[in-house]
N, C-alpha and C positions, 0 to 999 in steps of 0.2 A: 350861382348855385354851387354847392359842394360836389366833389367827385369821389367815386368809389375807387379804392386803391388795391382791393384784393381780387380783382378779376381782370385777366388779360385777354383781349379779344383779337384774334389774328385778322379776321375779315369781317367788316361791318357793312350791313346794308345801309345804315344811316350815313356812315362816313367811312370811306376806305382810304387809307393812307399808304401809298407805295413809296417807301423811302429806305432803300437798302435794308429791308426787313425791319425797319423801325415801325412801331405801332403806337397808338394812343395808350398811355400808361393808365389813364383813368377815364374810360369811355362812358361810365355811368354817371353823368354829371349831376344827377338829382339826389344821389344817395350818400355821398361822403359827408360826415359831420364837419362843421366849421372847425378850423384850426388843426385838422388832421393832415399833416404834410403840406399845408398851404397857409397863405396869409389869412388873417381874420376878415374875410369878405365873402358874402354870400355867393357872388358871381366870380370871384378870384381875379377880376380884371383890374381892380383898383380905381382910384379917382383919375379923372373927373367923371367917370361913368357911374351911373347909379346901379343898383342891384337888379339883375334880371329876375323875372318872376317865374317861379315854378307853378305849372298848371297841370291838370290831369283830366282825362276823359273817362268817366264811369257813369253807369246808369243812363247811357245814350245821350249824355250832355257833357260839355266842358265845364270844369269848375276851377276857380282861381281868381286872383285879383283882376287879371286882364284877359281872362279866357273867354269872356262872354262875347267878344267880337268875332270869334271863330265859330262858325256853324257847321262846318264840314267834318264828319267823323274821320278819325285817323285811318290810314291805309293798312293798319295792322290790327289784329284782334287779340286783345289781352283783357284780363279781368279789369285792370286799371292801366291806361296808357299815360305815361308821364312825358311831359314836354317842357320846353323853356320858352317863355314869351320874351322876345327881344323888342323893347320899346324904343322908339325915337319920337320925342316930343319937343318941339321948339328947338331942335338941334342938339338936345341932350339925349345921348344914347345909353341903352343898357346892353352890355355885351356879355359874352361868355367865352372862357378860355379853356384850352385842352392841353394837358401836359404830355410830352412825348417821352418815350422810353430811352431816348438818346438824342444826340445833337444832329442838327441839319448840316449837311455838307454841300458846298457849292458844286453844281454840275450834276447832282443826283435829282432827277425829276420827282416831284411830289404830286400824287393824284388824290383828290378828295372827292367823295360822294356824299352829298347832303340830301336829306328829305325834308322839305320845308314848304310853307304856304304863307301867303300874305294874310295880314291880320283881318282884312275885310273892312267892315264899317269904320269910318273915321280915318282910314289909311288910303294911301295911293293904290291904284289898281295893280301895281306890281311891287314886288319885294325883291330887292337885289342887295343883300348885305355885303360889306367889305370884309376881306380876309387879310390879317396881319400875322407876322411872326415876331417873336421877341425872345430875349434870353431867359426871363423869369416870369413869375405869375403876375407882374404889374406892367401893363402896356404903357402907362404914363407915369411920370415922376410925380412927386408930391407937389411940384410947381405947375403941373399940367403939361409938361413937355413930353412929347411922343418918344418912347424908348424903342419902339419896334419898327418894323419895315412893312410898308404896304405891299401887298402882293397883287390884289385885284378884287373885282366884285364877282359874286356868284351870279349865274344866269338868272335873269328876272323871272319870277313866277307870280301868278295871280291868286285867285281864290280857289284853286284846285291844287291838291297835293302833287308835288313833283319831286323826283329824285334826279339830281343833275350832278355831272362830274365837273370838277374844277381842277385844272392842272397848272403847275408852274415849275420853272427851273430856278432853284435858289442861286443867288449871286454871292460874291465874296463877303458882302456885308452881313449875310445871314449865317455865315459859318458859326457854329456853336449855339444858334438859337434852339431852344427846347420847348417852345410854346407856340400854339396857333390860336388866334382869336378871331371871332366872328362878331362884327359890329354893324348894327342897322343904321346906316348914315342918312337915309332919306325917308324911310318908311318903317313901319312895325310889321313883325311877322312871328311865326312860331316854328321852332326847330325841334324835331322829334328826338327822343332819347335813343342814342346809338345802340345801347345794349339791348333794348327791346326790339329794335329792328333786326338784330342778329338772333335773338332768342326765339321769337315766335311763340305760339301757344304750346305749352307743355302738356302732353297727354300721356299719362302713365298707365294706360289701359293694358292689363296683362292678358286679356282675351278670356275665352270661356274656360270653365273648369276642365281639368285634364285627368285622364285615366291612363295609367302606365302598367305594363307587366313587370314582374320581378326581374331585376337586372337592367331595366331601361332607365334612362335619365332624360331630362328636358332642360333646356336653357331658358330662363326667364329674364326679361329685360330687353334693352336695346342699346347697342353701342353709341347711338346718337344722343343718348341721355347723359352724356359725359359731364356736362356743366350744370346738372340739375341738383347737385347736393343730395344724392339719394341716400335713403336709410331703409334697409330691409328689415323685416321682422326677425330674421335670424342674426342680426347685428352687422351684416355686411354693408359696405358703402360702395361696392363696385357697380358698374353699369349693368352687368349681368351676373346671375348666379346659376349654378348647376344644381338640379334637384333630382334626387333618386329615392325619396322617402315620402310617405303620406303626411300631409299637413296643409294648413292654410298659410299662404305666403302673401305678405303685404309689403308694398313699397310706397314711400312718400318722398316728395322732393319739390323743389321750386326753382324757377329761373327768374329772370328779370321781367317776365311777362305775367306769370301766374304760379300758383301752387297746385299740385295735383297728387293724386294717390290712386293706387290700383291694388286689387287683390285677386287671388285665384286659389281654388281648392285643387290640390294634387292628390290623387288616390293611386297608390301602388298596390296592385293585387298580387298576393302571393299565390303559388300554385295550389290548386284545389287538393283536398285530401279527405279521408274518412275520419270522422270523430266517433269514438276516441281514437287519437292518433297513435296507435300501437300496432305492432305486427301480430300480436295475439293477446287474448285476454281470457279470463275464466269467470264464469258466473255460476250461481247455485241453481240446482234443479228447482223448477217452478218459477224461476225468474225469467225475464226477457231482457234483451239488450237492444237499445235503440241506436242504430248506426245512422249517421247523418253525413251528407257531403257538405263540405265547407268550401266556398269559393264565390266568385263573382259571375252571376249569370250562367251557372253551370247547367249542363244537360247531362243526365245520368241514365245509365242502364244497369239494373241490378240482375242477379242470377235468374230471377223469375220473370224478367222482362219488364218489370215496373220501372217507372222513370221519375218517381217522386224523390225529393231530397232525403226522405225518411224511409228506413227499411228496418223492420222489426225482426229480430232473431229469437226463436224459441226452441232451437235445437242446435246441437254442436255441429261444426263443419267449417269449411273454408269459404268465405264469402268475398266475391270479387265484384267490383263495380268499374264501369268505364265512365270517365268524367271528361267532359269537354267544356271549355270556357273561352272567353275572348282571347286568351293568351296561349293555351296549350291543350293537348289531348293526352290523357294518360290513363293507366289502369292501376288501381289500388286494391289491396286485399287485406283481409284480417282473418285470423284463425280464432274461432270461438270454442272454448272447452267448457264442459259442464262439471261441476263439483257437487258433492252432497255432504250431509252431516255424517261424520265417521260412524260406522256400525261396529261397535266393539263387543266382543264376547270373550271373557277370560276363562269361561268354563265353570263346571260345578265345584262345590266345596270338596276339598281333598284332604286325605289323611296320609301323612308321611311317617316313615320310621326314622329313628334317630340316625343322623348322618346323611340322609338323603337330601337332594336338592330338587328344585322345580323351577322351570323357566315360565314366567308369566309374560305372554306376548300380546301387546295391544297395537301392533303395527297396522297403520291405515294407509291404503294406497291412494292418497290424495295429496294435493300440493299444499305446501306451507302448513304442515300439521305440527302442533305442539303437544307435548305430553307432560302430565303432572301426576306423579305417583304419591301415594300417602307416605312413602319412605323419603320423599324429597327428590327422587331421581326424575330426570327429564328425558330419558331415553325411551325408544319404542318398546323395549322389554327389560325385565329385571329378573335376576336369579334369586330365588328364596332359599335360604339355608339357615340352620340354627336348631334350637331345641325348644322353642316357645311357640305355641299356637298363636295365630294372629289373623286379622282380616286385612287384606291388601286391596286398595282401591286405586283407580286411575281416572283422570279427566283427560279426554282427547278432544282437541278443538281445532277447527280450521275456520275459514272465512264464512262458512255456512252455518256453524253452530257448534255445540258441545255435546259430547256423548260421555256417559259414565258407566262403569261397571266395577264390581268387586268380587272377591273370592276369598273364602275362609280356608286357611291352611292349618290343619291340626297335626301336631307332632305327637305320635304315640311313643312316649318315653318309657323305657323299662324302669319300674319303680325300684328304689333302693330298699324299701321296706314296705310290706303289705300289712303285717300285724306287728304290734309292739312286742318287744321282747318278753314282757310280763304284764299281766293284768291283775289288779287286786280288786276283788268284789266283796261287797258287804254281805254278811251273813243274812240269808233270807231275801235278798233283793235279786230279781232276775237280771241276767246279764246277756247282752246280744253282741256277737262279733259281726261287724258289718264291713264288707269290701265292695259294696255296690258302686263306689266311686270309680272303680276300674271297669271299663267296658270290655266284655269278653265272655268266656265260658268259665264256670267255676266247678271245682271238685274238692269237697271237704273230706276229712279223714274217714267219715262214715259213708262216703259216696254221694252225699247231697250235692245237687247242682244249683242251689239257691245262692243269691248274693249275700245272704245273712245266715248266721247259725246261732241258735239259742243254746247257751252253755248250760248243761245239766248239772255239772259238778266240777270240782277242781280237777286239774290235770293238764296234760299237754293237748294242744289242738293245732291242726295245720290245714292249709288250703293251697290248691294249685290253680293259677289263673292263666288262661291262654288268651292273649290280646285278640280282639275281633278284627284288627287290621293286619294280623299275621306278622307282627313286628317282634313279639317276645312271648315267652312263657316263663313264669316264675312260681316257685313254691316257697312258702314262708311258714314258720312255726312259732307258737307262743305258749306260754305257761300261765295258767289261771290258778290263782290261789285265793283262799277265802280268809277274810279278816272280819273282826267284830268292829262295826262302825258306830261310834256314838254321834258322828256328824256326817250323815249321808251326803254324797257328792255326785252331781251329774255333769259329765263333760261331753259336749257335742263333738262329733267327728267331722263335721262339715258346716260351712256357711256360705252364703251368696250375697256379697255386699252390693246389691243393685238398687237399694232404696225402695223396694216394693213392700216393705213392712213385714216381710216374712224371712226369718233367719238371716238378718242383715249383718250380725256381729258374732264374734266368737268370745264366749265368756263362761268360765266354769260356774256352776250353780250349787251353792252350799245350803244345807239346812241348819247351819250354825254360823257363827262369826269366827272365821279362822284367824290365827295369829301368825306373825312372821311370814306373811303371804308374799310370794314372788312367782311370776309366770314369765318364762323365757321362750321366745319363738325362734326356731332354727330353720334355715333353708335346707335343701336336700343335700348340701355338701357339709352340713354340720356347723355352719357359721351362725352365731346369734345375730338376728336382724332386728329384734325388738324385745324390750323388757317392761313388765308392768308390775307394780308393787301395791296396788289397791284392789281388793276383791270386787269392788263395784265397777272397775274400769274394764271396758271391752276392747278387744283387738279388732280394728276395722280393715285390716289388709292394706294399710297405707304406710309407706315409709318416706319421710321427708317430703310429704305432700304429693308423692307419686303413688298411684295405685299399682300394687304388685300383680303380676300375671297369675292366671289360674294355675293351680298345681298343688302338690303335696308338701305340707310344711309340718315340722315336728315341734313338740312342746315339752318342757320340763316344768312341772308344777311342784313347788315346795310350800308346805304350810304346817301349822300345828293346830290340833283340834282345841286345845286349851293353852293357857299361858305357860304351863310347865309340861305340856304333853310331849310325846315323842315326835321327832320330826318325821314328816310323811313326804315321800317323793313319788310323783306320778309322771310317767313317761307315756307318750302316745303321739299320734299324728292328727292332723287337721287338714281337711281337703278344702281349698279355697276355690269356689266355683264362680265362673263369669257367665252369666246368662244373656250376654249381648251379642252372641254369634249371629251373623247375617246369613 
């Protein structure tokens, strides 16, 4: 039979060799392939011996060419028990040899332990094979000459398995011998595999599942599994591994007796805690917060004495729980705050005088509040200043929602001009002076307090206006003269471009078709902001696509009543109104 070369066994139950720490180099005689380190012979003994037969015991019976004569089960328990059948038939023997890991030295006693049995049916009642030593793997030469040295016979055994010791003292002729041979000279028998005698049944049972506390560890495995070729699921090949984390750990391995595997579930429990796992949190009014204890087999005591794992919070406060589990006892707590949708109030609409400022404050006493003003600012408050009326709005948001408010701020600006410097009225057509665009109290030259005055005749007229916001008082004078009009003209003094279909545009209205028409629009500082040269074209209060703010604008209208007529210049004001105040 072939021998295995990659396993060194120090102490064998099947065969023990005491020879100055020398051992069998290849104790597993059934596993080494032919021609690996040895001559090309199944039993490595060479001629004139025949090949020894490998047999095995499995499924409660012996199997093999010559194993049927053995009926007694082997004295070891393996999935498959391998053995070698040593036949002697008509004086022709089948032997087996074993290579040593060093040379025999004279004077150093050799002790051998063999486990063997007589073949049984067809054989002598006893089995007592001979023992030889030799230099190499061939006990006989090619001519059949003995090259080795006879040592003696093993103690005879019958049809019962026996383990017997055989000892001898090498002599000088055996110096340098590196092989031991067992030859059945008178009867046949069976010799067990020495590796299996040493290995025994491999059981890689890792035991029941384990539960550990945080910080603990456990050692899995057994130092005695050293020659089992172990492979762990974590990639280790050691006999034991240390585990301190949750997981399923599997080990597989095999020896010369059998293959085995084992697995165990290790659970490491972290200390218990409250979920959510924070020291404090904020929820919105009307919501509830579910606190849960997280851990293994926890026992809980909440502030109200309840012991469930769930505790519902519907009011602000500090909530403490005592938690016990298999590993620890501790106290955990959480502070719960309540938040609400910000309540914002910017105040009522306000009128300011020119140069005055106003602070609009939307500060909200809540956590993580964001501000978005219509001006683009993102601060809790803004300062309003300028000379143009406007509506200011703000969005204030937090985790609970969004609040919005707005405030109209009107600037009461002292007008540069109330009445035009001169008015030309057509003979016979009534003419009305109108200052109603200014809010306040009025006093005309005749003592009238109305916002309009019907001009009875040519001459000077004046009016005093006191602002109702107490920002200014102004007096203005105009001259009204009469002309003969062949082309009557009506010029409105205000318009409101809000697309309601009423007075949406500013356009002079003629009862004729004027020539050389031009209408210039000025701002309050005397700058031309728009010009129109077609009588049918209306001014919309828009410049470069942007709507102009409400206010007083001036105009200069130039035209001729006929092709060669005298040039006519009209000066006046126009009030642009915005009716979108909130």
